[in-house]
Each structure stands twice: as structure tokens, then as C-alpha cells.
Jmol script that loads the backbone (N, CA, C; Angstrom):
load data "model"
ATOM      1  N   MET A   1     -92.317 -15.465 -12.786  1.00  0.00           N
ATOM      2  CA  MET A   1     -91.921 -14.086 -12.537  1.00  0.00           C
ATOM      3  C   MET A   1     -91.114 -14.018 -11.237  1.00  0.00           C
ATOM      4  N   SER A   2     -90.141 -13.146 -11.215  1.00  0.00           N
ATOM      5  CA  SER A   2     -89.285 -12.988 -10.038  1.00  0.00           C
ATOM      6  C   SER A   2     -89.601 -11.684  -9.325  1.00  0.00           C
ATOM      7  N   LYS A   3     -89.337 -11.672  -8.013  1.00  0.00           N
ATOM      8  CA  LYS A   3     -89.514 -10.430  -7.255  1.00  0.00           C
ATOM      9  C   LYS A   3     -88.305 -10.215  -6.363  1.00  0.00           C
ATOM     10  N   LEU A   4     -88.021  -8.944  -6.122  1.00  0.00           N
ATOM     11  CA  LEU A   4     -86.900  -8.576  -5.267  1.00  0.00           C
ATOM     12  C   LEU A   4     -87.363  -8.601  -3.815  1.00  0.00           C
ATOM     13  N   VAL A   5     -86.688  -9.384  -3.005  1.00  0.00           N
ATOM     14  CA  VAL A   5     -87.002  -9.499  -1.584  1.00  0.00           C
ATOM     15  C   VAL A   5     -85.894  -8.779  -0.822  1.00  0.00           C
ATOM     16  N   ASN A   6     -86.270  -8.042   0.219  1.00  0.00           N
ATOM     17  CA  ASN A   6     -85.231  -7.332   0.957  1.00  0.00           C
ATOM     18  C   ASN A   6     -85.433  -7.441   2.462  1.00  0.00           C
ATOM     19  N   ARG A   7     -84.336  -7.222   3.176  1.00  0.00           N
ATOM     20  CA  ARG A   7     -84.319  -7.274   4.642  1.00  0.00           C
ATOM     21  C   ARG A   7     -84.031  -5.897   5.240  1.00  0.00           C
ATOM     22  N   VAL A   8     -84.308  -4.843   4.498  1.00  0.00           N
ATOM     23  CA  VAL A   8     -83.967  -3.498   4.956  1.00  0.00           C
ATOM     24  C   VAL A   8     -84.655  -3.184   6.279  1.00  0.00           C
ATOM     25  N   ARG A   9     -85.953  -3.434   6.373  1.00  0.00           N
ATOM     26  CA  ARG A   9     -86.683  -3.118   7.612  1.00  0.00           C
ATOM     27  C   ARG A   9     -86.097  -3.897   8.796  1.00  0.00           C
ATOM     28  N   GLU A  10     -85.814  -5.171   8.569  1.00  0.00           N
ATOM     29  CA  GLU A  10     -85.249  -6.019   9.637  1.00  0.00           C
ATOM     30  C   GLU A  10     -83.890  -5.493  10.105  1.00  0.00           C
ATOM     31  N   LEU A  11     -83.025  -5.164   9.162  1.00  0.00           N
ATOM     32  CA  LEU A  11     -81.693  -4.669   9.513  1.00  0.00           C
ATOM     33  C   LEU A  11     -81.763  -3.280  10.147  1.00  0.00           C
ATOM     34  N   ARG A  12     -82.676  -2.459   9.663  1.00  0.00           N
ATOM     35  CA  ARG A  12     -82.851  -1.122  10.232  1.00  0.00           C
ATOM     36  C   ARG A  12     -83.322  -1.221  11.682  1.00  0.00           C
ATOM     37  N   ALA A  13     -84.243  -2.143  11.948  1.00  0.00           N
ATOM     38  CA  ALA A  13     -84.730  -2.349  13.321  1.00  0.00           C
ATOM     39  C   ALA A  13     -83.606  -2.879  14.211  1.00  0.00           C
ATOM     40  N   ARG A  14     -82.801  -3.782  13.659  1.00  0.00           N
ATOM     41  CA  ARG A  14     -81.671  -4.332  14.417  1.00  0.00           C
ATOM     42  C   ARG A  14     -80.747  -3.226  14.896  1.00  0.00           C
ATOM     43  N   ASP A  15     -80.497  -2.263  14.011  1.00  0.00           N
ATOM     44  CA  ASP A  15     -79.585  -1.163  14.329  1.00  0.00           C
ATOM     45  C   ASP A  15     -80.303   0.044  14.936  1.00  0.00           C
ATOM     46  N   GLN A  16     -81.575  -0.103  15.197  1.00  0.00           N
ATOM     47  CA  GLN A  16     -82.402   0.947  15.816  1.00  0.00           C
ATOM     48  C   GLN A  16     -82.312   2.271  15.058  1.00  0.00           C
ATOM     49  N   LEU A  17     -82.478   2.186  13.734  1.00  0.00           N
ATOM     50  CA  LEU A  17     -82.464   3.368  12.878  1.00  0.00           C
ATOM     51  C   LEU A  17     -83.878   3.664  12.392  1.00  0.00           C
ATOM     52  N   SER A  18     -84.213   4.925  12.310  1.00  0.00           N
ATOM     53  CA  SER A  18     -85.476   5.313  11.680  1.00  0.00           C
ATOM     54  C   SER A  18     -85.273   5.304  10.163  1.00  0.00           C
ATOM     55  N   GLN A  19     -86.373   5.315   9.429  1.00  0.00           N
ATOM     56  CA  GLN A  19     -86.263   5.424   7.975  1.00  0.00           C
ATOM     57  C   GLN A  19     -85.537   6.711   7.608  1.00  0.00           C
ATOM     58  N   GLU A  20     -85.844   7.780   8.314  1.00  0.00           N
ATOM     59  CA  GLU A  20     -85.219   9.082   8.051  1.00  0.00           C
ATOM     60  C   GLU A  20     -83.704   9.026   8.258  1.00  0.00           C
ATOM     61  N   GLU A  21     -83.260   8.401   9.347  1.00  0.00           N
ATOM     62  CA  GLU A  21     -81.825   8.313   9.637  1.00  0.00           C
ATOM     63  C   GLU A  21     -81.107   7.464   8.591  1.00  0.00           C
ATOM     64  N   LEU A  22     -81.683   6.324   8.231  1.00  0.00           N
ATOM     65  CA  LEU A  22     -81.070   5.491   7.193  1.00  0.00           C
ATOM     66  C   LEU A  22     -81.002   6.263   5.883  1.00  0.00           C
ATOM     67  N   ALA A  23     -82.075   6.947   5.545  1.00  0.00           N
ATOM     68  CA  ALA A  23     -82.111   7.724   4.305  1.00  0.00           C
ATOM     69  C   ALA A  23     -80.980   8.750   4.263  1.00  0.00           C
ATOM     70  N   LYS A  24     -80.787   9.487   5.347  1.00  0.00           N
ATOM     71  CA  LYS A  24     -79.705  10.478   5.414  1.00  0.00           C
ATOM     72  C   LYS A  24     -78.349   9.821   5.222  1.00  0.00           C
ATOM     73  N   ARG A  25     -78.156   8.687   5.862  1.00  0.00           N
ATOM     74  CA  ARG A  25     -76.851   8.013   5.808  1.00  0.00           C
ATOM     75  C   ARG A  25     -76.514   7.485   4.421  1.00  0.00           C
ATOM     76  N   VAL A  26     -77.535   7.113   3.629  1.00  0.00           N
ATOM     77  CA  VAL A  26     -77.267   6.539   2.307  1.00  0.00           C
ATOM     78  C   VAL A  26     -77.576   7.505   1.167  1.00  0.00           C
ATOM     79  N   GLY A  27     -77.989   8.732   1.510  1.00  0.00           N
ATOM     80  CA  GLY A  27     -78.247   9.738   0.484  1.00  0.00           C
ATOM     81  C   GLY A  27     -79.530   9.520  -0.290  1.00  0.00           C
ATOM     82  N   ALA A  28     -80.561   9.069   0.391  1.00  0.00           N
ATOM     83  CA  ALA A  28     -81.866   8.840  -0.238  1.00  0.00           C
ATOM     84  C   ALA A  28     -82.932   9.576   0.567  1.00  0.00           C
ATOM     85  N   SER A  29     -84.155   9.559   0.073  1.00  0.00           N
ATOM     86  CA  SER A  29     -85.254  10.162   0.829  1.00  0.00           C
ATOM     87  C   SER A  29     -85.901   9.106   1.725  1.00  0.00           C
ATOM     88  N   ARG A  30     -86.607   9.570   2.749  1.00  0.00           N
ATOM     89  CA  ARG A  30     -87.332   8.648   3.618  1.00  0.00           C
ATOM     90  C   ARG A  30     -88.377   7.884   2.813  1.00  0.00           C
ATOM     91  N   GLN A  31     -88.994   8.556   1.851  1.00  0.00           N
ATOM     92  CA  GLN A  31     -90.004   7.913   1.017  1.00  0.00           C
ATOM     93  C   GLN A  31     -89.407   6.769   0.200  1.00  0.00           C
ATOM     94  N   THR A  32     -88.192   6.961  -0.291  1.00  0.00           N
ATOM     95  CA  THR A  32     -87.521   5.897  -1.047  1.00  0.00           C
ATOM     96  C   THR A  32     -87.277   4.685  -0.162  1.00  0.00           C
ATOM     97  N   ILE A  33     -86.818   4.903   1.056  1.00  0.00           N
ATOM     98  CA  ILE A  33     -86.586   3.795   1.987  1.00  0.00           C
ATOM     99  C   ILE A  33     -87.899   3.069   2.264  1.00  0.00           C
ATOM    100  N   ALA A  34     -88.982   3.824   2.468  1.00  0.00           N
ATOM    101  CA  ALA A  34     -90.292   3.215   2.717  1.00  0.00           C
ATOM    102  C   ALA A  34     -90.737   2.373   1.522  1.00  0.00           C
ATOM    103  N   LEU A  35     -90.549   2.879   0.315  1.00  0.00           N
ATOM    104  CA  LEU A  35     -90.925   2.132  -0.888  1.00  0.00           C
ATOM    105  C   LEU A  35     -90.104   0.851  -1.026  1.00  0.00           C
ATOM    106  N   ILE A  36     -88.808   0.936  -0.739  1.00  0.00           N
ATOM    107  CA  ILE A  36     -87.946  -0.251  -0.798  1.00  0.00           C
ATOM    108  C   ILE A  36     -88.431  -1.289   0.206  1.00  0.00           C
ATOM    109  N   GLU A  37     -88.699  -0.861   1.433  1.00  0.00           N
ATOM    110  CA  GLU A  37     -89.130  -1.795   2.475  1.00  0.00           C
ATOM    111  C   GLU A  37     -90.441  -2.485   2.115  1.00  0.00           C
ATOM    112  N   ARG A  38     -91.343  -1.771   1.450  1.00  0.00           N
ATOM    113  CA  ARG A  38     -92.625  -2.360   1.051  1.00  0.00           C
ATOM    114  C   ARG A  38     -92.508  -3.218  -0.201  1.00  0.00           C
ATOM    115  N   GLY A  39     -91.367  -3.152  -0.871  1.00  0.00           N
ATOM    116  CA  GLY A  39     -91.194  -3.910  -2.103  1.00  0.00           C
ATOM    117  C   GLY A  39     -91.794  -3.226  -3.314  1.00  0.00           C
ATOM    118  N   ASP A  40     -92.076  -1.925  -3.195  1.00  0.00           N
ATOM    119  CA  ASP A  40     -92.669  -1.164  -4.293  1.00  0.00           C
ATOM    120  C   ASP A  40     -91.632  -0.450  -5.150  1.00  0.00           C
ATOM    121  N   TYR A  41     -90.363  -0.577  -4.794  1.00  0.00           N
ATOM    122  CA  TYR A  41     -89.298   0.113  -5.518  1.00  0.00           C
ATOM    123  C   TYR A  41     -88.042  -0.743  -5.466  1.00  0.00           C
ATOM    124  N   SER A  42     -87.422  -0.922  -6.631  1.00  0.00           N
ATOM    125  CA  SER A  42     -86.148  -1.640  -6.700  1.00  0.00           C
ATOM    126  C   SER A  42     -85.027  -0.607  -6.752  1.00  0.00           C
ATOM    127  N   PRO A  43     -84.173  -0.580  -5.740  1.00  0.00           N
ATOM    128  CA  PRO A  43     -83.118   0.437  -5.702  1.00  0.00           C
ATOM    129  C   PRO A  43     -82.054   0.190  -6.767  1.00  0.00           C
ATOM    130  N   SER A  44     -81.360   1.254  -7.119  1.00  0.00           N
ATOM    131  CA  SER A  44     -80.240   1.138  -8.049  1.00  0.00           C
ATOM    132  C   SER A  44     -79.138   0.292  -7.414  1.00  0.00           C
ATOM    133  N   VAL A  45     -78.211  -0.128  -8.240  1.00  0.00           N
ATOM    134  CA  VAL A  45     -77.071  -0.892  -7.730  1.00  0.00           C
ATOM    135  C   VAL A  45     -76.300  -0.055  -6.713  1.00  0.00           C
ATOM    136  N   LEU A  46     -76.089   1.219  -7.021  1.00  0.00           N
ATOM    137  CA  LEU A  46     -75.338   2.092  -6.114  1.00  0.00           C
ATOM    138  C   LEU A  46     -76.042   2.229  -4.767  1.00  0.00           C
ATOM    139  N   LEU A  47     -77.350   2.461  -4.783  1.00  0.00           N
ATOM    140  CA  LEU A  47     -78.087   2.589  -3.524  1.00  0.00           C
ATOM    141  C   LEU A  47     -78.088   1.265  -2.764  1.00  0.00           C
ATOM    142  N   SER A  48     -78.210   0.160  -3.474  1.00  0.00           N
ATOM    143  CA  SER A  48     -78.157  -1.158  -2.827  1.00  0.00           C
ATOM    144  C   SER A  48     -76.827  -1.365  -2.115  1.00  0.00           C
ATOM    145  N   LEU A  49     -75.742  -0.977  -2.772  1.00  0.00           N
ATOM    146  CA  LEU A  49     -74.415  -1.109  -2.169  1.00  0.00           C
ATOM    147  C   LEU A  49     -74.259  -0.200  -0.953  1.00  0.00           C
ATOM    148  N   LYS A  50     -74.792   1.013  -1.034  1.00  0.00           N
ATOM    149  CA  LYS A  50     -74.718   1.938   0.103  1.00  0.00           C
ATOM    150  C   LYS A  50     -75.498   1.403   1.301  1.00  0.00           C
ATOM    151  N   ILE A  51     -76.676   0.844   1.043  1.00  0.00           N
ATOM    152  CA  ILE A  51     -77.486   0.279   2.128  1.00  0.00           C
ATOM    153  C   ILE A  51     -76.751  -0.891   2.768  1.00  0.00           C
ATOM    154  N   ALA A  52     -76.209  -1.785   1.956  1.00  0.00           N
ATOM    155  CA  ALA A  52     -75.469  -2.930   2.490  1.00  0.00           C
ATOM    156  C   ALA A  52     -74.266  -2.462   3.308  1.00  0.00           C
ATOM    157  N   ALA A  53     -73.543  -1.480   2.807  1.00  0.00           N
ATOM    158  CA  ALA A  53     -72.374  -0.966   3.528  1.00  0.00           C
ATOM    159  C   ALA A  53     -72.779  -0.350   4.860  1.00  0.00           C
ATOM    160  N   GLU A  54     -73.904   0.334   4.893  1.00  0.00           N
ATOM    161  CA  GLU A  54     -74.381   0.949   6.138  1.00  0.00           C
ATOM    162  C   GLU A  54     -74.624  -0.106   7.212  1.00  0.00           C
ATOM    163  N   PHE A  55     -75.089  -1.287   6.793  1.00  0.00           N
ATOM    164  CA  PHE A  55     -75.356  -2.365   7.747  1.00  0.00           C
ATOM    165  C   PHE A  55     -74.166  -3.312   7.907  1.00  0.00           C
ATOM    166  N   ALA A  56     -73.061  -3.022   7.207  1.00  0.00           N
ATOM    167  CA  ALA A  56     -71.840  -3.835   7.266  1.00  0.00           C
ATOM    168  C   ALA A  56     -72.104  -5.286   6.883  1.00  0.00           C
ATOM    169  N   VAL A  57     -72.882  -5.458   5.806  1.00  0.00           N
ATOM    170  CA  VAL A  57     -73.172  -6.798   5.285  1.00  0.00           C
ATOM    171  C   VAL A  57     -72.983  -6.774   3.771  1.00  0.00           C
ATOM    172  N   GLN A  58     -72.972  -7.945   3.168  1.00  0.00           N
ATOM    173  CA  GLN A  58     -72.914  -8.053   1.716  1.00  0.00           C
ATOM    174  C   GLN A  58     -74.277  -7.697   1.133  1.00  0.00           C
ATOM    175  N   VAL A  59     -74.287  -7.182  -0.082  1.00  0.00           N
ATOM    176  CA  VAL A  59     -75.551  -6.803  -0.716  1.00  0.00           C
ATOM    177  C   VAL A  59     -76.500  -8.002  -0.810  1.00  0.00           C
ATOM    178  N   GLU A  60     -75.941  -9.208  -0.974  1.00  0.00           N
ATOM    179  CA  GLU A  60     -76.757 -10.421  -1.045  1.00  0.00           C
ATOM    180  C   GLU A  60     -77.451 -10.720   0.282  1.00  0.00           C
ATOM    181  N   ASP A  61     -76.927 -10.162   1.371  1.00  0.00           N
ATOM    182  CA  ASP A  61     -77.558 -10.341   2.684  1.00  0.00           C
ATOM    183  C   ASP A  61     -78.731  -9.384   2.889  1.00  0.00           C
ATOM    184  N   VAL A  62     -78.844  -8.389   2.018  1.00  0.00           N
ATOM    185  CA  VAL A  62     -79.939  -7.423   2.109  1.00  0.00           C
ATOM    186  C   VAL A  62     -80.998  -7.709   1.046  1.00  0.00           C
ATOM    187  N   PHE A  63     -80.560  -7.969  -0.170  1.00  0.00           N
ATOM    188  CA  PHE A  63     -81.474  -8.149  -1.297  1.00  0.00           C
ATOM    189  C   PHE A  63     -81.286  -9.518  -1.933  1.00  0.00           C
ATOM    190  N   SER A  64     -82.388 -10.139  -2.309  1.00  0.00           N
ATOM    191  CA  SER A  64     -82.327 -11.401  -3.041  1.00  0.00           C
ATOM    192  C   SER A  64     -83.504 -11.464  -4.005  1.00  0.00           C
ATOM    193  N   ILE A  65     -83.391 -12.330  -4.988  1.00  0.00           N
ATOM    194  CA  ILE A  65     -84.456 -12.517  -5.971  1.00  0.00           C
ATOM    195  C   ILE A  65     -85.175 -13.807  -5.645  1.00  0.00           C
ATOM    196  N   GLN A  66     -86.494 -13.731  -5.618  1.00  0.00           N
ATOM    197  CA  GLN A  66     -87.322 -14.893  -5.287  1.00  0.00           C
ATOM    198  C   GLN A  66     -88.286 -15.141  -6.438  1.00  0.00           C
ATOM    199  N   ASP A  67     -88.342 -16.385  -6.903  1.00  0.00           N
ATOM    200  CA  ASP A  67     -89.301 -16.743  -7.944  1.00  0.00           C
ATOM    201  C   ASP A  67     -90.674 -16.901  -7.334  1.00  0.00           C
ATOM    202  N   GLU A  68     -91.668 -16.384  -8.032  1.00  0.00           N
ATOM    203  CA  GLU A  68     -93.044 -16.482  -7.529  1.00  0.00           C
ATOM    204  C   GLU A  68     -93.726 -17.712  -8.077  1.00  0.00           C
TER     205      GLU A  68
END
end "model"
wireframe off; spacefill off
backbone 0.3
color backbone group
């Protein structure tokens, strides 16, 4: 089985953004950002691209698939 691994929390901390601020910038709710960071929610392709663009990185630098 595979799982989606993400670096959202790490990148958000790097840029000193709150979950609320990141959510506003990418058009999502703070709860959605929290769920993504915990690995409880897989974002849509569009939201993934918006998050990557906000951090000025490729989507592959934010999200990856890891085999368990």
C-alpha cells in the first residue's frame, strides 16, 4: 500500500506562515491545511499545485508517494 507524504508543515515553518495564512493564500480552509499536514487528507491536483506555487517549488518537492 502507498501513502502520500508531504512537506507542507516544514515549508510553512520555513516561510513563517500560519496554517490560516497559507490557507488564505491557496484558497483553502485552515482545517484542510491541518488535515493535509497530518496526512489525513489528499489534496486535489489543483490545490497541490497552488501549495507548491506558494512555496516556489515543484509539486514533487512538496508531495511524494511512499510505499509502506
